[in-house]
N, CA, C and O atoms as a GROMACS GRO file, in nm:
protein
  528
    1MET      N    1   5.260  -4.051 -10.800
    1MET     CA    2   5.049  -4.073 -10.794
    1MET      C    3   4.998  -4.129 -10.796
    1MET      O    4   4.965  -4.115 -10.914
    2THR      N    5   4.941  -4.209 -10.762
    2THR     CA    6   4.819  -4.314 -10.839
    2THR      C    7   4.715  -4.234 -10.851
    2THR      O    8   4.683  -4.122 -10.808
    3LYS      N    9   4.667  -4.317 -10.919
    3LYS     CA   10   4.500  -4.244 -11.010
    3LYS      C   11   4.447  -4.214 -10.832
    3LYS      O   12   4.479  -4.105 -10.782
    4VAL      N   13   4.391  -4.285 -10.770
    4VAL     CA   14   4.302  -4.256 -10.652
    4VAL      C   15   4.345  -4.168 -10.563
    4VAL      O   16   4.252  -4.116 -10.501
    5ASN      N   17   4.492  -4.120 -10.521
    5ASN     CA   18   4.509  -4.049 -10.461
    5ASN      C   19   4.518  -3.869 -10.572
    5ASN      O   20   4.491  -3.756 -10.532
    6TRP      N   21   4.553  -3.901 -10.675
    6TRP     CA   22   4.526  -3.798 -10.753
    6TRP      C   23   4.384  -3.749 -10.733
    6TRP      O   24   4.337  -3.639 -10.704
    7LEU      N   25   4.330  -3.871 -10.760
    7LEU     CA   26   4.146  -3.832 -10.722
    7LEU      C   27   4.096  -3.778 -10.595
    7LEU      O   28   3.998  -3.705 -10.588
    8LEU      N   29   4.162  -3.815 -10.503
    8LEU     CA   30   4.113  -3.788 -10.341
    8LEU      C   31   4.147  -3.642 -10.350
    8LEU      O   32   4.073  -3.544 -10.343
    9ARG      N   33   4.324  -3.657 -10.374
    9ARG     CA   34   4.341  -3.476 -10.347
    9ARG      C   35   4.276  -3.399 -10.396
    9ARG      O   36   4.251  -3.292 -10.341
   10SER      N   37   4.219  -3.439 -10.539
   10SER     CA   38   4.139  -3.347 -10.655
   10SER      C   39   4.035  -3.324 -10.566
   10SER      O   40   4.016  -3.210 -10.525
   11ILE      N   41   3.939  -3.453 -10.518
   11ILE     CA   42   3.844  -3.405 -10.469
   11ILE      C   43   3.855  -3.276 -10.362
   11ILE      O   44   3.814  -3.161 -10.375
   12THR      N   45   3.936  -3.348 -10.232
   12THR     CA   46   3.982  -3.276 -10.137
   12THR      C   47   3.971  -3.149 -10.189
   12THR      O   48   3.879  -3.075 -10.154
   13ILE      N   49   4.077  -3.107 -10.288
   13ILE     CA   50   4.103  -2.934 -10.329
   13ILE      C   51   3.936  -2.873 -10.381
   13ILE      O   52   3.894  -2.758 -10.374
   14ILE      N   53   3.869  -2.990 -10.429
   14ILE     CA   54   3.734  -2.893 -10.461
   14ILE      C   55   3.661  -2.918 -10.349
   14ILE      O   56   3.553  -2.944 -10.402
   15LEU      N   57   3.644  -2.928 -10.244
   15LEU     CA   58   3.567  -2.919 -10.115
   15LEU      C   59   3.639  -2.824 -10.033
   15LEU      O   60   3.590  -2.754  -9.944
   16ALA      N   61   3.757  -2.828 -10.068
   16ALA     CA   62   3.788  -2.755  -9.940
   16ALA      C   63   3.786  -2.551 -10.048
   16ALA      O   64   3.833  -2.441 -10.018
   17VAL      N   65   3.725  -2.593 -10.140
   17VAL     CA   66   3.758  -2.460 -10.173
   17VAL      C   67   3.560  -2.408 -10.185
   17VAL      O   68   3.498  -2.308 -10.149
   18LEU      N   69   3.525  -2.524 -10.246
   18LEU     CA   70   3.366  -2.445 -10.255
   18LEU      C   71   3.290  -2.450 -10.104
   18LEU      O   72   3.168  -2.441 -10.092
   19ALA      N   73   3.416  -2.470  -9.953
   19ALA     CA   74   3.414  -2.478  -9.864
   19ALA      C   75   3.395  -2.318  -9.740
   19ALA      O   76   3.343  -2.283  -9.634
   20VAL      N   77   3.523  -2.243  -9.906
   20VAL     CA   78   3.566  -2.135  -9.821
   20VAL      C   79   3.493  -1.996  -9.862
   20VAL      O   80   3.474  -1.890  -9.802
   21ALA      N   81   3.445  -2.066 -10.053
   21ALA     CA   82   3.379  -2.016 -10.113
   21ALA      C   83   3.205  -1.975 -10.073
   21ALA      O   84   3.127  -1.886 -10.110
   22PHE      N   85   3.198  -2.082  -9.985
   22PHE     CA   86   3.021  -2.060  -9.881
   22PHE      C   87   3.072  -1.966  -9.784
   22PHE      O   88   2.999  -1.876  -9.744
   23SER      N   89   3.171  -1.978  -9.749
   23SER     CA   90   3.179  -1.878  -9.605
   23SER      C   91   3.217  -1.758  -9.605
   23SER      O   92   3.208  -1.678  -9.512
   24GLY      N   93   3.285  -1.732  -9.771
   24GLY     CA   94   3.265  -1.603  -9.807
   24GLY      C   95   3.160  -1.570  -9.832
   24GLY      O   96   3.114  -1.477  -9.765
   25ALA      N   97   3.087  -1.620  -9.926
   25ALA     CA   98   2.954  -1.577  -9.958
   25ALA      C   99   2.838  -1.561  -9.802
   25ALA      O  100   2.753  -1.472  -9.796
   26LEU      N  101   2.858  -1.652  -9.705
   26LEU     CA  102   2.821  -1.645  -9.591
   26LEU      C  103   2.838  -1.507  -9.538
   26LEU      O  104   2.741  -1.439  -9.505
   27LEU      N  105   3.000  -1.453  -9.528
   27LEU     CA  106   2.974  -1.316  -9.480
   27LEU      C  107   2.958  -1.163  -9.545
   27LEU      O  108   2.967  -1.045  -9.509
   28ALA      N  109   2.923  -1.254  -9.684
   28ALA     CA  110   2.919  -1.130  -9.802
   28ALA      C  111   2.808  -1.120  -9.701
   28ALA      O  112   2.808  -1.034  -9.613
   29LYS      N  113   2.678  -1.244  -9.722
   29LYS     CA  114   2.516  -1.196  -9.768
   29LYS      C  115   2.516  -1.140  -9.599
   29LYS      O  116   2.411  -1.077  -9.583
   30ASP      N  117   2.587  -1.144  -9.488
   30ASP     CA  118   2.565  -1.151  -9.356
   30ASP      C  119   2.599  -1.000  -9.385
   30ASP      O  120   2.490  -0.942  -9.378
   31ALA      N  121   2.690  -0.914  -9.412
   31ALA     CA  122   2.719  -0.821  -9.438
   31ALA      C  123   2.599  -0.684  -9.581
   31ALA      O  124   2.633  -0.579  -9.634
   32GLY      N  125   2.479  -0.758  -9.588
   32GLY     CA  126   2.424  -0.744  -9.686
   32GLY      C  127   2.441  -0.748  -9.831
   32GLY      O  128   2.338  -0.795  -9.880
   33VAL      N  129   2.507  -0.726  -9.899
   33VAL     CA  130   2.554  -0.777 -10.039
   33VAL      C  131   2.425  -0.910 -10.073
   33VAL      O  132   2.380  -1.007 -10.011
   34LYS      N  133   2.402  -0.845 -10.205
   34LYS     CA  134   2.250  -0.923 -10.306
   34LYS      C  135   2.404  -1.086 -10.338
   34LYS      O  136   2.477  -1.106 -10.436
   35ILE      N  137   2.393  -1.155 -10.219
   35ILE     CA  138   2.479  -1.296 -10.312
   35ILE      C  139   2.376  -1.416 -10.256
   35ILE      O  140   2.322  -1.430 -10.146
   36LEU      N  141   2.372  -1.497 -10.382
   36LEU     CA  142   2.274  -1.610 -10.388
   36LEU      C  143   2.139  -1.599 -10.296
   36LEU      O  144   2.117  -1.680 -10.206
   37PRO      N  145   2.037  -1.475 -10.331
   37PRO     CA  146   1.965  -1.432 -10.276
   37PRO      C  147   1.858  -1.580 -10.196
   37PRO      O  148   1.804  -1.587 -10.086
   38GLN      N  149   1.866  -1.683 -10.315
   38GLN     CA  150   1.793  -1.782 -10.259
   38GLN      C  151   1.814  -1.878 -10.138
   38GLN      O  152   1.725  -1.931 -10.072
   39LEU      N  153   1.949  -1.890 -10.122
   39LEU     CA  154   2.005  -1.910 -10.006
   39LEU      C  155   1.962  -1.853  -9.877
   39LEU      O  156   1.964  -1.730  -9.871
   40PRO      N  157   1.927  -1.912  -9.782
   40PRO     CA  158   1.936  -1.847  -9.658
   40PRO      C  159   2.050  -1.862  -9.556
   40PRO      O  160   2.113  -1.966  -9.576
   41LEU      N  161   2.105  -1.773  -9.428
   41LEU     CA  162   2.240  -1.759  -9.402
   41LEU      C  163   2.288  -1.883  -9.315
   41LEU      O  164   2.402  -1.897  -9.268
   42HIS      N  165   2.190  -1.965  -9.304
   42HIS     CA  166   2.188  -2.090  -9.225
   42HIS      C  167   2.249  -2.210  -9.347
   42HIS      O  168   2.346  -2.285  -9.340
   43VAL      N  169   2.169  -2.194  -9.435
   43VAL     CA  170   2.235  -2.310  -9.522
   43VAL      C  171   2.317  -2.306  -9.606
   43VAL      O  172   2.346  -2.396  -9.684
   44LEU      N  173   2.408  -2.107  -9.588
   44LEU     CA  174   2.557  -2.155  -9.659
   44LEU      C  175   2.632  -2.170  -9.564
   44LEU      O  176   2.751  -2.193  -9.586
   45SER      N  177   2.570  -2.161  -9.399
   45SER     CA  178   2.704  -2.206  -9.310
   45SER      C  179   2.739  -2.348  -9.281
   45SER      O  180   2.838  -2.404  -9.234
   46ALA      N  181   2.564  -2.404  -9.348
   46ALA     CA  182   2.567  -2.580  -9.323
   46ALA      C  183   2.689  -2.596  -9.432
   46ALA      O  184   2.799  -2.650  -9.416
   47VAL      N  185   2.651  -2.550  -9.515
   47VAL     CA  186   2.703  -2.599  -9.675
   47VAL      C  187   2.851  -2.618  -9.648
   47VAL      O  188   2.918  -2.712  -9.692
   48SER      N  189   2.900  -2.506  -9.558
   48SER     CA  190   3.086  -2.443  -9.582
   48SER      C  191   3.103  -2.566  -9.449
   48SER      O  192   3.218  -2.593  -9.413
   49LEU      N  193   3.039  -2.603  -9.413
   49LEU     CA  194   3.047  -2.664  -9.241
   49LEU      C  195   3.064  -2.868  -9.323
   49LEU      O  196   3.167  -2.934  -9.317
   50LEU      N  197   2.968  -2.902  -9.370
   50LEU     CA  198   2.989  -3.012  -9.441
   50LEU      C  199   3.067  -3.056  -9.494
   50LEU      O  200   3.130  -3.160  -9.476
   51LEU      N  201   3.075  -2.928  -9.617
   51LEU     CA  202   3.194  -2.939  -9.705
   51LEU      C  203   3.383  -2.953  -9.625
   51LEU      O  204   3.471  -3.037  -9.641
   52VAL      N  205   3.379  -2.859  -9.563
   52VAL     CA  206   3.511  -2.898  -9.479
   52VAL      C  207   3.531  -3.025  -9.408
   52VAL      O  208   3.633  -3.094  -9.403
   53GLY      N  209   3.415  -3.044  -9.353
   53GLY     CA  210   3.431  -3.218  -9.308
   53GLY      C  211   3.456  -3.338  -9.400
   53GLY      O  212   3.521  -3.436  -9.364
   54ALA      N  213   3.416  -3.328  -9.485
   54ALA     CA  214   3.422  -3.384  -9.598
   54ALA      C  215   3.554  -3.421  -9.628
   54ALA      O  216   3.611  -3.530  -9.618
   55ALA      N  217   3.607  -3.269  -9.681
   55ALA     CA  218   3.728  -3.238  -9.715
   55ALA      C  219   3.848  -3.319  -9.629
   55ALA      O  220   3.948  -3.376  -9.674
   56SER      N  221   3.798  -3.304  -9.476
   56SER     CA  222   3.911  -3.354  -9.387
   56SER      C  223   3.888  -3.508  -9.376
   56SER      O  224   3.996  -3.565  -9.376
   57LEU      N  225   3.766  -3.607  -9.366
   57LEU     CA  226   3.771  -3.680  -9.374
   57LEU      C  227   3.878  -3.784  -9.512
   57LEU      O  228   3.951  -3.882  -9.508
   58ILE      N  229   3.837  -3.705  -9.599
   58ILE     CA  230   3.913  -3.738  -9.720
   58ILE      C  231   4.001  -3.766  -9.726
   58ILE      O  232   4.044  -3.871  -9.775
   59VAL      N  233   4.076  -3.647  -9.659
   59VAL     CA  234   4.247  -3.638  -9.654
   59VAL      C  235   4.313  -3.717  -9.578
   59VAL      O  236   4.430  -3.749  -9.600
   60GLN      N  237   4.213  -3.773  -9.435
   60GLN     CA  238   4.279  -3.911  -9.335
   60GLN      C  239   4.282  -4.019  -9.448
   60GLN      O  240   4.393  -4.044  -9.496
   61ALA      N  241   4.200  -4.068  -9.484
   61ALA     CA  242   4.224  -4.195  -9.630
   61ALA      C  243   4.355  -4.127  -9.704
   61ALA      O  244   4.439  -4.214  -9.726
   62MET      N  245   4.396  -3.994  -9.749
   62MET     CA  246   4.499  -4.002  -9.811
   62MET      C  247   4.570  -3.994  -9.765
   62MET      O  248   4.669  -3.989  -9.838
   63MET      N  249   4.605  -3.985  -9.598
   63MET     CA  250   4.753  -3.938  -9.503
   63MET      C  251   4.818  -4.073  -9.426
   63MET      O  252   4.931  -4.087  -9.380
   64ARG      N  253   4.691  -4.176  -9.428
   64ARG     CA  254   4.649  -4.228  -9.325
   64ARG      C  255   4.721  -4.265  -9.203
   64ARG      O  256   4.761  -4.380  -9.184
   65PRO      N  257   4.741  -4.144  -9.099
   65PRO     CA  258   4.736  -4.149  -8.980
   65PRO      C  259   4.737  -4.215  -8.844
   65PRO      O  260   4.635  -4.259  -8.790
   66ARG      N  261   4.861  -4.219  -8.790
   66ARG     CA  262   4.858  -4.341  -8.633
   66ARG      C  263   4.766  -4.293  -8.584
   66ARG      O  264   4.735  -4.174  -8.573
   67PRO      N  265   4.681  -4.445  -8.532
   67PRO     CA  266   4.500  -4.453  -8.482
   67PRO      C  267   4.506  -4.338  -8.400
   67PRO      O  268   4.420  -4.251  -8.416
   68ARG      N  269   4.623  -4.320  -8.284
   68ARG     CA  270   4.516  -4.154  -8.205
   68ARG      C  271   4.548  -4.030  -8.274
   68ARG      O  272   4.502  -3.951  -8.192
   69LYS      N  273   4.593  -3.959  -8.367
   69LYS     CA  274   4.616  -3.914  -8.485
   69LYS      C  275   4.476  -3.919  -8.554
   69LYS      O  276   4.398  -3.823  -8.559
   70LEU      N  277   4.456  -4.030  -8.601
   70LEU     CA  278   4.329  -4.096  -8.689
   70LEU      C  279   4.195  -4.070  -8.641
   70LEU      O  280   4.095  -4.047  -8.708
   71LEU      N  281   4.210  -4.082  -8.462
   71LEU     CA  282   4.065  -4.058  -8.359
   71LEU      C  283   4.052  -3.910  -8.356
   71LEU      O  284   3.945  -3.853  -8.381
   72LYS      N  285   4.157  -3.851  -8.326
   72LYS     CA  286   4.166  -3.660  -8.301
   72LYS      C  287   4.128  -3.621  -8.469
   72LYS      O  288   4.070  -3.513  -8.453
   73ASN      N  289   4.127  -3.642  -8.589
   73ASN     CA  290   4.105  -3.604  -8.657
   73ASN      C  291   3.956  -3.631  -8.739
   73ASN      O  292   3.895  -3.547  -8.806
   74LEU      N  293   3.915  -3.782  -8.710
   74LEU     CA  294   3.782  -3.791  -8.727
   74LEU      C  295   3.648  -3.771  -8.649
   74LEU      O  296   3.529  -3.786  -8.675
   75LEU      N  297   3.735  -3.722  -8.518
   75LEU     CA  298   3.619  -3.616  -8.393
   75LEU      C  299   3.661  -3.497  -8.434
   75LEU      O  300   3.601  -3.416  -8.364
   76LEU      N  301   3.729  -3.443  -8.506
   76LEU     CA  302   3.718  -3.266  -8.584
   76LEU      C  303   3.589  -3.307  -8.668
   76LEU      O  304   3.470  -3.276  -8.665
   77ALA      N  305   3.683  -3.405  -8.759
   77ALA     CA  306   3.534  -3.365  -8.919
   77ALA      C  307   3.394  -3.393  -8.862
   77ALA      O  308   3.298  -3.320  -8.885
   78THR      N  309   3.388  -3.526  -8.770
   78THR     CA  310   3.241  -3.512  -8.767
   78THR      C  311   3.193  -3.424  -8.641
   78THR      O  312   3.076  -3.427  -8.604
   79THR      N  313   3.267  -3.366  -8.595
   79THR     CA  314   3.238  -3.209  -8.487
   79THR      C  315   3.173  -3.163  -8.630
   79THR      O  316   3.056  -3.196  -8.646
   80PHE      N  317   3.230  -3.097  -8.724
   80PHE     CA  318   3.221  -3.022  -8.818
   80PHE      C  319   3.084  -3.096  -8.853
   80PHE      O  320   2.984  -3.042  -8.805
   81PHE      N  321   3.064  -3.227  -8.939
   81PHE     CA  322   2.951  -3.268  -9.042
   81PHE      C  323   2.784  -3.218  -8.856
   81PHE      O  324   2.670  -3.172  -8.864
   82LEU      N  325   2.830  -3.241  -8.789
   82LEU     CA  326   2.769  -3.246  -8.685
   82LEU      C  327   2.696  -3.087  -8.683
   82LEU      O  328   2.577  -3.058  -8.682
   83TRP      N  329   2.810  -3.002  -8.682
   83TRP     CA  330   2.791  -2.880  -8.645
   83TRP      C  331   2.665  -2.841  -8.782
   83TRP      O  332   2.553  -2.791  -8.775
   84GLY      N  333   2.755  -2.897  -8.914
   84GLY     CA  334   2.665  -2.866  -8.988
   84GLY      C  335   2.500  -2.910  -9.008
   84GLY      O  336   2.429  -2.820  -9.054
   85ILE      N  337   2.458  -2.998  -8.987
   85ILE     CA  338   2.342  -3.089  -8.939
   85ILE      C  339   2.292  -3.032  -8.828
   85ILE      O  340   2.185  -3.087  -8.803
   86VAL      N  341   2.323  -2.932  -8.735
   86VAL     CA  342   2.266  -2.841  -8.675
   86VAL      C  343   2.218  -2.748  -8.697
   86VAL      O  344   2.117  -2.710  -8.637
   87GLN      N  345   2.274  -2.682  -8.789
   87GLN     CA  346   2.272  -2.565  -8.851
   87GLN      C  347   2.129  -2.539  -8.940
   87GLN      O  348   2.069  -2.433  -8.960
   88LEU      N  349   2.099  -2.680  -8.988
   88LEU     CA  350   2.001  -2.699  -9.106
   88LEU      C  351   1.889  -2.721  -9.006
   88LEU      O  352   1.787  -2.736  -9.072
   89MET      N  353   1.864  -2.730  -8.886
   89MET     CA  354   1.787  -2.840  -8.784
   89MET      C  355   1.664  -2.759  -8.729
   89MET      O  356   1.727  -2.734  -8.627
   90PRO      N  357   1.565  -2.708  -8.711
   90PRO     CA  358   1.453  -2.615  -8.678
   90PRO      C  359   1.509  -2.600  -8.530
   90PRO      O  360   1.562  -2.694  -8.470
   91GLN      N  361   1.488  -2.432  -8.459
   91GLN     CA  362   1.543  -2.456  -8.357
   91GLN      C  363   1.453  -2.540  -8.199
   91GLN      O  364   1.353  -2.502  -8.138
   92SER      N  365   1.521  -2.634  -8.182
   92SER     CA  366   1.448  -2.700  -8.022
   92SER      C  367   1.494  -2.766  -7.956
   92SER      O  368   1.613  -2.735  -7.955
   93ILE      N  369   1.476  -2.852  -7.886
   93ILE     CA  370   1.565  -2.888  -7.770
   93ILE      C  371   1.649  -2.975  -7.808
   93ILE      O  372   1.757  -2.948  -7.755
   94LEU      N  373   1.657  -3.073  -7.878
   94LEU     CA  374   1.725  -3.167  -8.008
   94LEU      C  375   1.816  -3.058  -8.000
   94LEU      O  376   1.902  -3.045  -7.912
   95SER      N  377   1.791  -2.964  -8.113
   95SER     CA  378   1.907  -2.892  -8.172
   95SER      C  379   1.990  -2.852  -8.063
   95SER      O  380   2.100  -2.904  -8.047
   96MET      N  381   1.945  -2.764  -7.987
   96MET     CA  382   1.994  -2.697  -7.866
   96MET      C  383   2.108  -2.780  -7.780
   96MET      O  384   2.218  -2.744  -7.738
   97ARG      N  385   2.010  -2.955  -7.768
   97ARG     CA  386   2.144  -3.006  -7.700
   97ARG      C  387   2.262  -3.082  -7.830
   97ARG      O  388   2.373  -3.131  -7.811
   98LEU      N  389   2.201  -3.069  -7.929
   98LEU     CA  390   2.307  -3.110  -8.032
   98LEU      C  391   2.428  -3.015  -8.043
   98LEU      O  392   2.548  -3.038  -8.051
   99ASP      N  393   2.357  -2.897  -8.040
   99ASP     CA  394   2.495  -2.762  -7.997
   99ASP      C  395   2.576  -2.706  -7.953
   99ASP      O  396   2.661  -2.624  -7.988
  100ASN      N  397   2.517  -2.803  -7.791
  100ASN     CA  398   2.575  -2.814  -7.725
  100ASN      C  399   2.691  -2.924  -7.700
  100ASN      O  400   2.795  -2.903  -7.639
  101LEU      N  401   2.651  -3.046  -7.760
  101LEU     CA  402   2.734  -3.130  -7.791
  101LEU      C  403   2.862  -3.088  -7.830
  101LEU      O  404   2.969  -3.099  -7.770
  102VAL      N  405   2.815  -3.002  -8.018
  102VAL     CA  406   2.959  -2.998  -8.117
  102VAL      C  407   3.011  -2.867  -7.969
  102VAL      O  408   3.126  -2.836  -8.000
  103ILE      N  409   2.987  -2.816  -7.882
  103ILE     CA  410   3.074  -2.722  -7.848
  103ILE      C  411   3.169  -2.809  -7.746
  103ILE      O  412   3.291  -2.794  -7.748
  104ALA      N  413   3.126  -2.872  -7.687
  104ALA     CA  414   3.171  -2.982  -7.641
  104ALA      C  415   3.288  -3.036  -7.696
  104ALA      O  416   3.401  -3.021  -7.650
  105LEU      N  417   3.255  -3.108  -7.807
  105LEU     CA  418   3.367  -3.199  -7.956
  105LEU      C  419   3.447  -3.066  -7.948
  105LEU      O  420   3.556  -3.100  -7.902
  106PHE      N  421   3.448  -2.969  -7.964
  106PHE     CA  422   3.536  -2.885  -8.029
  106PHE      C  423   3.634  -2.802  -7.887
  106PHE      O  424   3.717  -2.720  -7.927
  107VAL      N  425   3.625  -2.819  -7.742
  107VAL     CA  426   3.704  -2.809  -7.642
  107VAL      C  427   3.763  -2.910  -7.615
  107VAL      O  428   3.870  -2.891  -7.558
  108LEU      N  429   3.724  -3.060  -7.642
  108LEU     CA  430   3.745  -3.159  -7.635
  108LEU      C  431   3.844  -3.196  -7.746
  108LEU      O  432   3.921  -3.287  -7.716
  109ASP      N  433   3.858  -3.139  -7.882
  109ASP     CA  434   3.960  -3.145  -7.999
  109ASP      C  435   4.078  -3.041  -7.943
  109ASP      O  436   4.198  -3.068  -7.937
  110LEU      N  437   4.016  -2.923  -7.907
  110LEU     CA  438   4.141  -2.846  -7.857
  110LEU      C  439   4.213  -2.829  -7.764
  110LEU      O  440   4.332  -2.806  -7.783
  111ALA      N  441   4.141  -2.839  -7.598
  111ALA     CA  442   4.246  -2.920  -7.539
  111ALA      C  443   4.259  -3.030  -7.535
  111ALA      O  444   4.262  -3.052  -7.414
  112TRP      N  445   4.275  -3.173  -7.612
  112TRP     CA  446   4.373  -3.276  -7.652
  112TRP      C  447   4.501  -3.184  -7.686
  112TRP      O  448   4.595  -3.161  -7.611
  113ALA      N  449   4.479  -3.129  -7.843
  113ALA     CA  450   4.617  -3.079  -7.871
  113ALA      C  451   4.673  -3.026  -7.826
  113ALA      O  452   4.796  -3.024  -7.817
  114ALA      N  453   4.566  -2.945  -7.769
  114ALA     CA  454   4.663  -2.858  -7.607
  114ALA      C  455   4.707  -2.859  -7.542
  114ALA      O  456   4.755  -2.757  -7.493
  115LEU      N  457   4.726  -3.012  -7.477
  115LEU     CA  458   4.746  -3.124  -7.354
  115LEU      C  459   4.876  -3.176  -7.450
  115LEU      O  460   4.986  -3.144  -7.403
  116LEU      N  461   4.880  -3.259  -7.589
  116LEU     CA  462   4.974  -3.330  -7.642
  116LEU      C  463   5.071  -3.200  -7.656
  116LEU      O  464   5.076  -3.176  -7.535
  117ARG      N  465   5.129  -3.129  -7.697
  117ARG     CA  466   5.152  -2.991  -7.715
  117ARG      C  467   5.241  -2.974  -7.558
  117ARG      O  468   5.358  -2.967  -7.521
  118VAL      N  469   5.147  -2.974  -7.516
  118VAL     CA  470   5.269  -2.937  -7.363
  118VAL      C  471   5.338  -3.058  -7.348
  118VAL      O  472   5.461  -3.054  -7.343
  119ARG      N  473   5.275  -3.168  -7.340
  119ARG     CA  474   5.338  -3.331  -7.339
  119ARG      C  475   5.480  -3.315  -7.409
  119ARG      O  476   5.592  -3.344  -7.369
  120THR      N  477   5.427  -3.250  -7.547
  120THR     CA  478   5.543  -3.292  -7.627
  120THR      C  479   5.671  -3.171  -7.580
  120THR      O  480   5.790  -3.204  -7.580
  121SER      N  481   5.623  -3.020  -7.539
  121SER     CA  482   5.697  -2.940  -7.513
  121SER      C  483   5.772  -2.953  -7.347
  121SER      O  484   5.853  -2.870  -7.305
  122HIS      N  485   5.732  -3.056  -7.282
  122HIS     CA  486   5.779  -3.082  -7.150
  122HIS      C  487   5.890  -3.178  -7.135
  122HIS      O  488   5.979  -3.200  -7.052
  123GLU      N  489   5.827  -3.256  -7.316
  123GLU     CA  490   5.950  -3.373  -7.290
  123GLU      C  491   6.097  -3.330  -7.366
  123GLU      O  492   6.216  -3.344  -7.341
  124SER      N  493   6.033  -3.281  -7.450
  124SER     CA  494   6.171  -3.172  -7.536
  124SER      C  495   6.225  -3.084  -7.383
  124SER      O  496   6.345  -3.065  -7.406
  125LEU      N  497   6.201  -3.038  -7.276
  125LEU     CA  498   6.262  -2.960  -7.169
  125LEU      C  499   6.351  -3.078  -7.072
  125LEU      O  500   6.452  -3.067  -7.002
  126GLN      N  501   6.287  -3.163  -7.097
  126GLN     CA  502   6.393  -3.292  -7.022
  126GLN      C  503   6.508  -3.315  -7.029
  126GLN      O  504   6.527  -3.340  -7.148
  127PRO      N  505   6.638  -3.328  -6.953
  127PRO     CA  506   6.752  -3.349  -6.934
  127PRO      C  507   6.774  -3.457  -6.983
  127PRO      O  508   6.696  -3.550  -6.959
  128HIS      N  509   6.879  -3.475  -7.059
  128HIS     CA  510   6.911  -3.616  -7.108
  128HIS      C  511   6.995  -3.700  -7.079
  128HIS      O  512   7.100  -3.649  -7.116
  129ALA      N  513   7.014  -3.784  -7.042
  129ALA     CA  514   7.124  -3.877  -7.005
  129ALA      C  515   7.259  -3.914  -7.054
  129ALA      O  516   7.265  -4.007  -7.134
  130CYS      N  517   7.371  -3.853  -7.015
  130CYS     CA  518   7.473  -3.849  -7.070
  130CYS      C  519   7.572  -4.022  -7.057
  130CYS      O  520   7.607  -4.087  -6.958
  131ASN      N  521   7.586  -4.042  -7.178
  131ASN     CA  522   7.695  -4.146  -7.162
  131ASN      C  523   7.888  -4.142  -7.113
  131ASN      O  524   7.965  -4.138  -7.208
  132GLU      N  525   7.930  -4.143  -7.014
  132GLU     CA  526   8.042  -4.029  -6.979
  132GLU      C  527   8.094  -4.215  -7.027
  132GLU      O  528   8.212  -4.246  -7.031
   0.00000   0.00000   0.00000
């Protein structure tokens, strides 16, 4: 493993663990546990989303997927970033519209994944021509 890959792997692990920790803190605080009293819920959720989005972007640099897969993965990471940003915004028409965009992007991502899966399973069910 090269030093760059080791560094990217380490940063990804740290970001992912922190994202999960902040998500846990979010759930604990929402349940009434006195954790990180100086951070409001919307900041905890935003940090979780931004950290996991960053981890996902770094993974793309490490994995170097094919262009179509890269586009899909970048779309998902961007959606998490946008969702994190929306969490930090005051309630306004803009934040509501961006929130709707986040929903549309998540729906697009999941629909894309489902359609690819259906296509792949359909192709595997097709009878193959036999060479007699």
